[in-house]
N, C-alpha and C positions, 0 to 999 in steps of 0.2 A: 534539426530537431531529432530527438531520440525517442524511441518507443519504450514505454514502461508497462509491464503487466501488473495489474492490481488484482490480487486474490482476496476477496471479501470472505471472512471467516464467520461460520455460523454453526455452532454445536458440532455434531458428528457428521453432518451432511457434507457433501462435496462443496468446496468453495466456489463462489461465483467469480467469473473472470471479466475484467474490463481493461482494455488497452487505452492508454492515454499517451499523448505526445507532448514533450516539454523540452526546453533548451538546457535546463540544468537539473541536477539531482535534487537539490533543495526545493526547486519549483514543483517537481514531481511529487515529493513527499507532502508538500503543502496542499497540492491539488487533490491527491489521493485522500488525505485526512479530511478535507472538505466533503469529498464524496462519501466517506464513511459516516460522517456526522449526519448525512441525509438518509442513511439506511439504518433505521432503528432495529431491524431484525438481525443485523450483523454486530458482533462484538469486537472485531478487529480486522486488520488488513495487512497483507504482505505486499511490498512493492519490489518488483524484480526488474533489473536491467540486464537483459540477456540471461546468463547463468548466474548472475550475482544477486544475492538477496541484499537489496539496498537498505531496507528498513522494515520493521514490524511495528505496527501501531495497535495498541489495545485501548479501547475506550476507558478513560479514567486513569490511565497509566502514562508513563513517559514513553517517548519514541525510542525504540531499540534499534541501533545501527550496528549490526555485527561486523560489517566491513567498511571501515572509514577509509575514504580515499583522500 
């Protein structure tokens, strides 16, 4: 399993951080998106695997994957 850092975005304040463990990148994105859905105070999330920004998810928008592997 790999560790993924999830940064929950909320206005101008510092993002909240939660680390999750998943086997696959797609699993991590799905899990992080579910976590975001449960946090109405946050508008988006960034999912990082080490130094790689894996995905950025904004509520009501599509998933942005800047670095496709």
